N, C-alpha and C positions, 0 to 999 in steps of 0.2 A: 629575374636574377635567380640562378640555380642555387640550390642548397647542397653543400658538400659536407658529407658526414662520414665518420668511420663506420665500417660495417657492424661494429659492436653496438651501435645505436639501434640496430634492429631488435635488440632484446625488448625494446619498447616500440614495436613496429607500428602500433596504432598512431602514436605521435608522429612518427616519420611519415606515414601515409597521409596524414592530414595536411602535410606540406606539399603534396604532389598535385599539380594541375598543369595545364598547358603552358602557362607562363612561368611556372616555378618547378622545374624538374629537380629531382633529388638524385645526386650522384653519390655512390658509396665508394669508400676507399678501403684498401687493405694494405697495411704497413705503409701508409702515406701515398699510395699510388692508386689512381682511378681503376676500379674493378668492375662496377656495375652501374647501370642507370635505371631508375624506376620511371616508367611511362604509364599514362592512363590508357585504358582500352581505346578511347577515341583517338589518341595519338598513334597507337599501334595500327588501328584500322586505316588511318590516313597514310601511314607509311606503307602498308600493304597495297593500298590503292595506287599510290605513286609508283611503287615498284612494278605493279602489273601494267600500269599505263606506259611506263618507260620500256618494259619488255615488249609490249605489243607495238609500240611506236618503232622500236629498233627492228623488230621482225618485219614490219611493213616496209621500212626503208631498205632492208636487205632483200626483200622479195622484189621490190621495184628495181633495184640495182641488178639483181639476177635476171629479171625479165629483159633489161636493156643489154647487159653484157653477156648473158648466157649462163646456163646452169651447169654444174659439174656433177659427175656421178657420185654415188655414195662412196664408192671405193676411192675416188680422188679426194673426197672430203676427209675420209678416214686417214688417208696418207698425209694430207696437209695438216691435219690435227694430231697426227701421230697416235691415233687410236688403234688398239689391237684387241682382238678377242681373247 
């Protein structure tokens, strides 16, 4: 169950940080709206690993597709992506 607290509670940040773990995240609000989330380093590392895995997986799929369907030149890719120098 997440803990939702006003950002002003960070004045006593030690107490807030005691409530953070993988099963109990702490969300901070500003003026009643969600603004920040506090994660443990283990959670951040897991998110980084997931993001890297997802990126590599998608790059592999794209490379397989390009091998089957053909590659395009850098100029064609820039034109398609509307990238300019």
